[in-house]
VOMI-21379 format. One record per atom (N, C-alpha, C, O, CB): x, y, z. Coordinates in steps of 0.1 Angstrom, whole numbers, plus 5000, padded with zeros to 4 digits. Each point is the difference from the previous one (the first is absolute). Glycine has a CB too. Layout:
REM VOMI-21379
XYZ;...
//
This chain:
REM VOMI-21379
161136460488;500050034986;499850144996;500850054991;498249735006;500250305010;499950144997;501350075002;500450094993;497349915013;503149965005;501350065002;501049984989;500750084996;498849905029;500549894970;500949974989;499750084988;500950044993;499349735016;498550254988;499650084988;500550145002;500450074991;497649785005;501950205016;500450145003;501550014997;500450104995;497849935022;502649884988;501450004998;500450004985;500950064995;499549835027;498850034970;500249994985;499850144994;500750044991;498649715009;499650315004;499750134995;501150105003;500350094992;497249865010;503050045010;501050095005;501349984991;500650104996;498549905028;501249884973;501249974992;499850064986;501050054995;499549745019;498350194981;499850064986;500150155001;500450064990;498149745004;501050265016;500050145001;501450065000;500350114996;497649885017;503149934992;501450065002;501049924992;501250005002;498250085020;500149844968;500949924992;501150094993;501149954998;497049884999;501550284998;500950084992;500650125008;501050054996;497649894984;500750095031;500550125008;501349965007;500850095003;496949995000;502549795000;501249965007;501350014991;501149995005;497549865010;501250164972;501250004991;500250144994;499250044991;500449725003;501350315011;500350144996;501450014995;500650115001;497749985015;502249814977;501450004996;500050084987;499749954989;500849835021;499950354991;499950094988;501149964990;499850024988;499450165027;501949764990;501049964990;499549914989;500450024989;501350015030;497549884985;499549904990;498850054992;499649944990;501249885025;498650294989;498850044994;500150134991;499150034993;499849875027;502250174981;500250124992;499749984985;499350084994;502350005024;499149834976;499949984986;498649964996;499450044991;503049895008;497049985010;498649954997;499050125001;499150014992;501549765018;499750315001;499150125001;500150094989;498950064995;501349925030;501050044970;500150094988;499349954988;499450084993;502849995016;497949804989;499349944988;498550015002;499350034990;502749825006;497650125016;498550015002;499550144998;498950024994;501349795023;500550294988;499650144998;499950034985;499150074995;501850005028;500249894970;500150034986;498849954991;499650064991;502949945012;497049885001;499049944992;498650005006;499149934996;502749924995;498150235019;498750015007;499050094992;500150125000;501149855022;497949964971;499150074991;498850055008;499250084994;501549784988;499150105030;498850045007;500250145007;499050055005;500549714999;501750304996;500250135006;499550114991;500550014989;501549905023;497050164993;499450104991;500850135000;499950074990;497949835016;502950135004;500850135001;501449984996;500749925006;497850165012;501949984971;501449984995;501050055009;501149955001;498050064976;500650105030;501050065010;500349905011;501150005005;498050234989;499949695010;500249905010;501049904996;500949965007;496850085002;502249924978;500949904994;501450065000;501049935004;497249974982;501950225010;501450075000;500650015013;501249985002;498150154978;499849905030;500550025014;500549865005;501150005007;497350194997;500949704994;500449875004;501349964994;500849945006;496750004998;502550084982;501349964993;501250085005;501149945002;497550004978;501250185023;501150095005;500549955014;501249995003;497950204984;499949775021;500349955013;500849874999;500949985008;497050135001;501749804982;500749874999;501450024994;500949945005;496949954991;502350204995;501350034994;501050065010;501249965001;497750074977;500650065031;500850065010;500449895010;501250005005;497650224993;500349695005;500349895009;501149914995;500949955007;496850055001;502349974978;501049924994;501350075000;501049935002;497249964983;501850245012;501350075000;500650005014;501249985001;497950164981;500149885028;500550005014;500649875004;501049995006;497450195000;500949714990;500549875003;501349974993;500949935005;496849994998;502450134984;501349984993;501150075006;501149955001;497650034978;501150145026;501050085007;500449935013;501249985002;497950234988;499949745017;500449935013;500749874997;500949975008;497150135003;501749834978;500649884997;501550024997;500949935004;496949984987;502550205001;501350034997;500850045012;501249975002;498150104976;500150005032;500750045012;500349885008;501149995006;497750234994;500249695001;500349875008;501149924994;500849955007;496850054999;502550004980;501149924994;501350075003;501049935003;497450004979;501650205017;501350075003;500449985015;501249975002;498250204980;499749855027;500349985014;500449865003;500949975008;497550214998;500849724988;500449865002;501349974995;500849925007;496950034991;502750104991;501449984995;501150055009;501049945002;498150074975;500650115028;501050065009;500149925013;501049975005;498550264986;499349735014;500049925013;500649874998;500849965009;497150154997;501849824983;500749874998;501550024998;500849915005;497150004984;502550195005;501450034998;500750025013;501149955002;498450154976;499949975031;500650025014;500149875007;501049985007;498050264994;500049684998;500049875007;501249924995;500749945007;496850064997;502649994983;501149924993;501350065005;501049925002;497550024978;501750195020;501350065004;500349965014;501249965003;498450234982;499449815024;500349965014;500449865001;500949965008;497550214999;500949744986;500349865001;501449974994;500749925006;496850034992;502850114991;501349984994;501150055009;501149935002;497950094975;500850105029;501050055009;500349915012;501149975003;498250264990;499649725013;500249925012;500649864996;500749945007;497350185004;501749844976;500549874996;501550004998;500749915004;497150054985;502750155005;501450004996;500950085010;501249975000;498050004976;500250125031;500850085009;500049945014;501050015007;498550194980;499449745017;499949945013;500049845000;499849945010;499050274997;501249744981;500149854998;498849935005;500149895006;502450134995;496350044998;498849945004;499349934988;500350044988;499450135030;499549734984;499349934989;499050094994;499650105006;500849675005;499150194978;498950084993;498850005009;499350115001;501649834976;498749955029;498849995008;500250095013;499150085003;500549694989;501650225014;500250085012;500150154997;499550085008;501749735002;499450224978;500050144996;498650064998;499850115004;502549854986;496949965003;498650054998;499350015013;499250105002;500849794976;500250025031;499450015014;500450125007;499250075007;500849684994;501350294998;500550125007;499450134993;499650095007;502549794999;497850124981;499450114993;498650025004;499550115002;502049854979;497749935021;498650015005;500050065014;499050075003;500349744982;501650165023;500150065013;500250154999;499450085008;501649715002;499850254981;500250154998;498750064995;499650115005;502849854989;496949984997;498850064994;498950015011;499350105000;501349814977;499349995031;498950005010;500550075013;499250015009;499949784981;502150255011;500650075012;500049915012;500050055011;499350174980;500749655007;500049915012;501449995007;500150035012;498149834977;502850125003;501450005005;500249915011;500350045012;499850194981;499949645005;500349905011;501450025005;500249985012;498249864977;502550195002;501450015004;500749875000;501250005004;498250195010;500049714980;500749874999;501150004989;500949925000;497049975008;502050214983;501050024990;500350154998;499150084999;500249714989;502050245013;500450144998;501250014991;500649904997;498650155026;501050074972;501250024991;501250045008;499950055011;498550024970;502849895014;501250025007;501050104994;500850065007;498949715001;500350244979;501050084993;499550155001;498850034999;501949784985;500250285017;499650155001;499450044987;499050085000;502949965016;498649924973;499550044987;498549954999;499250074994;503149934995;497549885015;498649945000;499150085009;498850014997;502149764997;499650275018;499250075009;499550134995;498950055001;502349845017;499850194975;499650124994;499049984989;499050084999;503350015006;497949824987;499049974989;498749965006;498950054995;502949884990;498249995025;498749955006;499350115007;498750005000;502349785003;499750325002;499350125006;499150074990;498850035003;503149995013;498650004972;499350074989;498949904994;498950044996;503150114999;498449725004;499149904995;498749995008;499049994994;503049894997;498250125022;498849995009;499150124997;498749985000;502649905018;499250244981;499250124997;499249984987;498850035000;502850115013;499149824977;499349984987;499049895001;498950014993;503150074995;498349815019;499049895001;498750055007;498949974996;503049875005;498350245010;498850055007;499250104991;498850005001;502449975021;499550114970;499350104992;499349934988;498950054996;502850125011;498949734987;499549944988;499449875001;498849984998;502950154990;499149775017;499549865000;499049985010;498949944998;503349994995;498050125020;499049995010;498750064996;498949955003;502950045014;498250134977;498850074996;499349924989;498849985001;502350245004;499749734985;499449924989;499349885005;498949974997;502850124988;499049835024;499449885005;498950025009;499049935000;503249974999;497850215008;498950045009;498750034991;498949975004;502750125014;498649984971;498950034991;499549884994;498749984999;502350244996;499849685001;499649884994;499249925010;498949954997;503150044988;498550005028;499249935010;498750065003;499049945002;503249985008;497850224991;498850075003;498949974989;498849995003;502550195009;499249814975;499049984989;499549855002;498849984998;502450184987;499649755018;499649865002;499149995012;499049935000;503149994990;498250165021;499249995012;498750074997;499049955006;503150065008;497850094978;498850074997;499049904993;498850005003;502450224996;499449714991;499149904993;499649895009;498849965000;502450104979;499749895029;499749895010;499050055010;499049935003;503349984994;497850215008;499150065010;498650024993;499049985007;502950135005;498149924976;498750024993;499249875000;498850005002;502150194984;499849705010;499349875000;499549975014;498949955001;502649984980;499350085029;499649975013;498950095005;499049965007;503349964998;497850214992;499050105004;498649974994;499050005006;502850174997;498349794984;498749964993;499449885006;498849995002;502150114977;499949805025;499549885007;499450045013;498949945004;502849924984;499050225020;499550045013;498750084999;499149975008;503250035000;497650094982;498850084999;498849914996;498950025004;502550184989;498949704998;498949914996;499649925012;498749985001;502250014975;500049965032;499649925012;499250095009;499049965006;503149904991;498450265006;499450095009;498650044995;499050025008;503250074999;497749934980;498750044994;499049885002;498850035004;502350124980;499349735014;499249885002;499549995014;498949975003;502349924979;499850145028;499649995014;499050115004;499049975007;503349934998;498050224991;499150115003;498649984994;499050025006;502950134995;498149804987;498749974993;499249895008;498850005001;502250074976;499849835027;499449895007;499450045014;499049955004;502549904984;499250255018;499550055013;498850094999;499250025009;503149955000;497650104979;499050114999;498849954992;499050075001;502850105000;498349734991;498949964991;499449875005;500749915006;500450204975;497649865017;499449885004;500449894991;500450024988;497650105021;502049754996;500449894992;499049974988;500549964989;500549945031;497850134982;499049974989;499950134991;499550105004;499249745011;501850144973;500050114991;499049984988;500150074990;502249985016;496749864996;499049974990;499250124997;499550014988;500549765019;499750325002;499250124998;500850134999;499550115002;498649775010;503250104987;500950114999;500050084987;499149974992;502349915024;499550214982;500050084988;500449924988;500449885001;500150325013;499449864974;500449934988;501549984999;500750055008;497350054981;502449825001;501449974999;500850134998;501150025006;498449764984;500150315001;500750124998;500050095012;501050065003;498449934973;499550015032;500050085012;500949945010;500650075008;497150004987;502449805006;500949935009;501450034997;500850025009;497549804995;502150184983;501350024996;500450155004;501150025004;498749814977;499350265016;500350145004;500150025015;500950075004;497850004976;500549855027;500250015015;501349945004;500750065009;496849924994;502949914991;501349945003;501250094997;501050015007;498049774989;500950294992;501050104996;500150115011;501150035004;498549924972;499350105028;500050115010;500649955013;500850075007;497250034982;501649785015;500549945013;501549974999;500850025009;497049884995;502750064984;501449974997;500850135002;501050005007;498449814977;500150305010;500850125001;500050055015;501050065004;498350004972;499649935031;499950045014;501049925008;500850065009;496850004989;502549815000;500949915008;501450034996;500950015009;497449814992;502050214986;501350034996;500550135006;501250005005;498449884974;499650225022;500450125006;500149995015;501050065006;497850064976;500349815025;500149995014;501249925005;500650045010;496949974990;502849884994;501049915005;501350014992;501049925003;497349935003;501950254985;501250014992;501350025009;500949924998;497750194984;501349985028;501250025008;500449875008;501149965001;498350285001;499649695003;500249885008;500549894991;500949925004;497350155012;501249924972;500549894991;501550024996;500749915000;496950074991;502750155006;501450034997;501049965011;501149954998;498150234987;500349855027;500849975012;500249855002;501049955003;498250265008;499749724988;500049855001;500949944990;500849915003;496850095006;502350044978;500949954990;501450035002;500949914998;497250114986;502250105021;501450045002;500649915012;501149954999;498450294993;499849755018;500449925012;500249854996;500949935003;497950235013;500249794976;500149864996;501249984991;500649895001;496950095000;502850114990;501149994991;501449995008;500849924997;497950204984;501449975028;501250015008;500149875009;501149945000;498850315001;499149705005;500049885007;500349884992;500749915004;497650195011;501349904972;500249894991;501549994998;500649895001;497250144987;502950085009;501549994997;500849975013;501049934999;498750234982;499849895030;500649965013;499949855002;500949935004;498650305006;499349724988;499749865002;500949914990;500549905004;497250155004;502449994979;500749934990;501549995004;500649905000;497850184982;502150045023;501450005004;500349915012;501049935001;499250304990;498849785019;500249925012;500049854997;500849935005;498150255008;500149784979;499949864996;501349954993;500549895003;497050134996;502950064991;501149964992;501349985008;500649894999;498450234981;501349985028;501349995007;500049915012;501049945004;499450294989;498449755013;499949915011;500049854995;500449915008;498350265004;501049814976;500049864994;501349974992;500749915003;496850094997;502750084990;501149984991;501450035006;501049934998;497550114983;501550075027;501350045006;499949985015;500650085008;499750094974;499149725022;500149975014;501449995005;500350035012;497549854986;503150074994;501450005003;500749994986;499749914992;500049985031;501350194975;500850004987;501450045003;500350085009;497649974978;503049895006;501450045001;500450114991;501150055001;499449725004;498650284987;500250114990;501049964989;500349884999;499250295019;501049934975;500949974989;500950124998;499750115005;498649734984;502750145003;500950114997;500750075012;500449935009;498150104971;501550105019;500750085011;499349985014;500750025010;500050144972;498049815018;499349995013;499949855005;499349985010;499450234983;502049705000;499949865004;500749985013;501050065003;498949874973;499549985033;500649975013;501049894998;499749894996;498250185016;503449964991;501049894999;499749885008;499750015012;502050174984;498449704998;499849885007;498649965002;499749895006;502450155005;496950044984;498649975002;499649894990;500450004989;499150245019;499649674997;499549894991;498550005001;499450015010;502649854994;497450134984;498550004999;499449874997;499049994994;501250244998;500449675013;499549864998;498749985007;499249924995;503150005002;497550155013;498749995008;499850135008;501050085001;499149675000;498750285003;499850125008;500850005013;500650105004;497149914986;502449875016;500749995013;501550024997;500750075008;497649775001;502250114981;501450014996;500450154997;501050055003;499149714989;498950305001;500250144996;500150095013;500950095001;497949874977;500350025031;500050085012;501249975008;500750095006;496849904995;502949885000;501249965008;501350064994;500950035008;497949764998;501350224981;501250054994;500050154998;500850064992;499549724997;498850295017;500050155000;499350074988;500350114997;501849865014;496949964983;499250064989;499150115005;499850025012;500349764976;499450305002;499150115004;498649945002;499449944992;501950234994;498249855026;498749955005;498950105000;500250115004;501149725010;497650134980;498850095001;498849925005;499649914994;501350234987;498649905031;498849945005;498850084994;500250094993;501049845029;497650024982;498850074995;499950145006;499750104993;499149695005;501650235015;500150135006;501050094993;499750124997;499649785025;501950044975;501050084993;499650044986;500250114996;501549775018;497650034979;499650034987;498950114999;500050094992;500649675002;498550235016;499050115001;500650135003;499750104994;498649735014;502650175001;500850125004;500750064988;500050124998;500349795026;500450004968;500750054989;499150054989;500450104993;501449735012;497150114993;499050054990;499550145003;499950084992;499449685004;500450265017;499650145004;501150104999;499850114994;498649785022;502850074988;501150094999;500450044986;500450114996;500549795025;498950004970;500350024986;498950094993;500450094993;500849685006;497650195003;498950074993;499950155005;499550084993;499349705004;501650255015;500050135005;501350084997;500150115004;498449815014;502450014974;501350064996;500950035012;501050084998;497950014982;500849865032;500950025011;501449934998;501050065001;497049965014;501949854981;501249934996;501150005010;501150054997;498350004980;500449905035;501049995010;501249924995;501250045003;497149975015;501549894974;501149924995;500449885009;500949924995;499950294994;498649775022;500349895008;499549874994;500549895003;499550255018;499049874971;499449894992;499850044986;499450114998;499549795023;501550024970;499950044985;500049874992;500449905005;500750334999;498449784984;500049884991;501549954998;500950084998;497050004991;502249795012;501449944999;500149904989;501249994994;499050045030;498849904972;500249904989;499850064987;499550124998;499649715017;501350104974;499850054987;498550024996;499650114996;502549774997;497150035010;498650014998;499450115008;499150074996;500749694998;500650255019;499550105009;500350144994;499250095001;501149765018;500950184976;500350134994;499350024987;499650124997;502649875014;497649914981;499350014988;498550045003;499450084994;502149754994;498050105022;498650035005;499950145005;499050074998;500749695007;501350285002;500050145006;500150114990;499550115003;501649795017;499550084969;500050104990;498650054996;499850124999;502349784992;497050015008;498650044997;499350035013;499250105001;500849764979;500150065030;499350015013;500350145007;499150065005;500949694997;501350294998;500350125007;499350124993;499450095007;502849825000;497850104980;499450114993;498550005003;499450105003;502449894979;497549895016;498550005001;499650025015;499150075003;500849774978;500950105028;499750025014;500150145005;499250055008;501549724996;500450304992;500250145004;498950094994;499550095007;503049874994;497250024986;499050084994;498649985007;499350095002;502049904976;498449885025;498749975006;499950065014;499050055004;500949744983;501250205020;500150065014;499850154999;499350065008;502249755000;499250264982;499950144999;498550044996;499550105005;502949914988;497049914999;498650034996;499149985013;499150085002;501349844974;499849985032;499249995012;500250115010;499050055005;501249704992;501150305005;500250115009;499350134994;499450075008;502849834999;497950124980;499350114994;498550005002;499450105004;502449914979;497649875015;498549995002;499650015015;499050075003;501049784977;500850105029;499750015014;500150155004;499250055007;501749724997;500150304991;500250145003;498850084995;499550095007;503049894993;497249994987;498850074994;498749985008;499250095002;502049894976;498749895026;498749975007;499950075013;499050065003;501149714986;501050225019;499950075014;500050154998;499450075008;501849735002;499550254980;499950154998;498650044996;499650105005;502949904988;496949924998;498750044995;499049995012;499050085001;501549844976;499649985031;499149995012;500250115010;499150065005;500949694992;501350295005;500350125008;499450124994;499550095008;502649805001;498050134978;499550124993;498550005002;499450115002;502549894982;497449895014;498650005002;499550055013;499150075001;500849744983;500950145027;499650055013;500250155002;499350065008;501349715001;500450284984;500350145001;499150094992;499950125002;502449825002;497050004986;499150084991;498750055006;499350084994;501849794988;498650085030;498850065007;500350145004;501150035006;498249745002;499850314990;500250155002;500350025015;500950085003;497649984978;500749885028;500350025015;499850145004;499150074995;502549745004;499150235011;499950135006;501150104995;499950125003;499049775017;502150064973;501050094996;499550084988;499249964992;502649885016;498850284991;499550094989;501250094997;500850055008;496849955000;502650034979;501050094995;499450124993;499649994988;502049815009;498450315010;499350124995;500750054988;499450054990;499850015032;502249944978;500850054989;499649934987;499850064989;502050005027;498249814984;499749924988;498650024996;499750014988;501949825019;497550195003;498650034997;499850124992;499350014989;500049885032;501450224983;500050134993;500649994986;499650064991;500450055031;501149814977;500649984987;499149944990;500050034988;502249955023;497049924994;499149934991;498850074997;499349984990;501649815019;498850314999;498850094998;500350104989;500350125004;498949845020;500850004964;500550094989;499250124998;500550114996;500349694993;497950205014;499250124998;499850085013;499250105001;499649784981;501950085029;500050075013;498550025005;499750105005;502450024988;497149785005;498650005005;499949955014;498950025006;500449954971;501749985029;499949945013;499449865001;499849945010;500050294998;499949724980;499549864999;500649934988;500450064990;497450015020;502449804992;500649924989;499049924992;499049955006;503050035008;498150024973;499249924992;500549855001;501049985007;498650224977;499749715010;500449865001;501449984994;500849935006;496850004992;502750144991;501349984993;501150075009;501149945002;497850064975;500850115029;500950075009;500349925013;501149995005;498150234985;499749715015;500249925012;500949884997;500849965008;497050125000;502049864980;500949894996;501550045000;500849935005;497349974981;502150225008;501450055000;500550035014;501149965003;498450144975;499749965031;500350025014;500449875007;501049995007;497550214993;500749704998;500249875007;501249934995;500849955008;496750034994;502850024985;501249944994;501350075005;500949935003;497750004977;501450205019;501250085005;500249985015;501149995004;498550184977;499349845026;500150005015;500649865005;500850005009;497250154992;501749744992;500549875004;501349974992;500549885002;497150055004;502950164987;501349974993;499949914988;501049944996;500150105026;497749934973;499849914989;500550064987;500449934991;497749965021;501750244986;500550074988;500650135005;499850055011;498449854974;502750165007;500650125003;499350124993;499249984991;503049905012;498050245002;499450124994;500550014986;499250044991;500650075031;501449864975;500650004987;499249914990;499850044989;502450025021;497549824995;499349914991;498650054997;499549994989;501849825021;498050255000;498750054997;500150124990;499150014991;500249935033;501750144977;500250104990;500249954986;499550054991;501550095027;499849754981;500349944987;498749944995;499850014988;502549945019;496849995001;498749954996;499250124994;499349984990;500849835027;499950304990;499250124995;500650044986;499250044991;500350035033;501849934975;500750044987;499549914989;499750044989;502350055024;498049784990;499649904990;498650024996;499649994988;502049855021;497550195001;498650024997;499950124991;499250004990;500149905032;501450214981;499950124992;500549984985;499550064991;500850085030;500749764978;500449974987;499049934991;499950024988;502449965022;496849944997;498949934993;498850094998;499450004990;501449795021;499050304999;498850084999;500450134993;500150115006;498949795015;501150094966;500550124992;498950104999;500350124998;501249734989;497250115014;498950104998;499650065013;499150095000;500149784981;501450095030;499750065013;498649975006;499450085007;502250094986;497949715003;498749965005;500049945014;499049975006;500449994970;501850025029;500249935013;499549855000;499649955010;500150285001;500349724977;499649864998;500949934990;500550074990;497149995015;502749824996;500849924991;499249884995;499549925008;502750165003;497849904976;499249894994;501049884999;501250015000;497250144988;501049735010;500849884997;500850014987;501149955000;497149925013;501250194977;500750024987;501250085002;501149984994;496850004994;502050135020;501250095003;501149925007;501250024996;497350185005;501249725008;501049925008;500649904990;501249985000;497550045022;500549914970;500549904990;501050074990;501149954998;496849925005;501750254992;500850074990;501350045007;501149984993;496950104995;502049965024;501250045007;501049885002;501250014998;497550185013;500649704993;500849885002;500749954988;501149965000;497349985018;500850074970;500649964987;501250084996;501049964995;496749964999;502150225009;501150094996;501349975008;501150004995;497250175000;501549805018;501149975009;500749874996;501249985000;497750155019;500249774977;500549874996;500850014988;501149944998;497049955012;501550194980;500750024987;501350075003;501049964994;496950054993;502150095021;501250075004;501149915006;501150004997;497650215006;500849705007;500849915007;500649904991;501249975000;497550075021;500549904970;500449904991;501150054990;500949944997;496949955005;501950234993;500950064991;501450035006;501049974994;497150144994;501949935025;501250025007;500849875002;501249994999;497850215013;500249694992;500649875002;500649954987;501149945000;497350025018;500950064971;500549954987;501350074996;501049944996;496750014997;502450185009;501250084997;501149955009;501249994996;497450214997;501149785020;501149965010;500549864996;501249985000;497750155018;500249784978;500449864997;500850004987;501049934998;497049985013;501550174979;500750014987;501550055002;500949954993;496950094995;502350065020;501450065003;500949905006;501249994998;497850235005;500449695006;500849905007;500549894991;501249965000;497550095021;500449914969;500449884992;500750044987;500649924993;497449965017;501850254987;500750054987;501350075003;500950014992;496950004997;502250055024;501350085003;500949925009;501050055004;497750154994;
//
């Protein structure tokens, strides 16, 4: 019973923190700020309202850009489908399936263009698809993946927090701290677990997502397309699908579980040998969505794995050890005292291990000098906030002018 009560308190503590969907909250937040009578400082109200208005403007600009890009991307897809339909005499379904191969760069090679005029057009069409449609669809999937990952990461962190709390705390909490103290402790533990396991959680989710789409493809093609005669230009002459045995006997396309697993891996990695590909109508319809999601999930997994192993390698290299760079040491010793302050040693360490460049350090100093107008060698929080607001207003004004010129000109 004490453990169940603890989990209830934990859920209450994070009931609102798990929902950070700014899109749905901007208007509500603006209204709340406007009618908040308890705020004693009028400048704080003005600052909050300005921040909300800037956020709304930026979202409006991004929304218009997404609509514009979406229209261009959809137009390119329609152009490709129509071209393949009437120039190469493919069905609408098959044409869409081929266009998705282009977007995902899989290229099974089961369908190709034959006319010279179509080949010239397709050469430029592929470039435009990669520049616009593939980018757009990748951004859409990344946004969906980010929201999906957040839900899974929150669940993993909650589970890990409960496990860590169960291992570190006694079962009997009758003499423990008060409810408010326990919630504060759980908040602190939650943040610690989130920070500690964040990289591992992202890696687990990425691997699980890729494995999910590989498994879905394997199961679908091993069951539904165990043997098919296909249709249209790829149909096997004389093939009969009255039964699996008859289909195999009359030369139908056969996919075993091993073949389906192999095809799923080859597809999701965009290798696309072409020795096995979707053949049935439903198989190609399924592949239009599956190819895109599987390729994106596999790409995300490869990225996370690379980041994970690179970060682990970087951590091992970050130990000072016996190597020493006198030249960098002298460069960081700005007062030529022969000794480094804590700040100078941080700069030395970062430059020595290639984590930052000398140019970046110089730019940081320039930014600091821009904030420290009085030359006190100190920067306050208000100075940083004011500078950030100025940059945000400048950026938003530039975006508004750019968007206005696009839609009016």
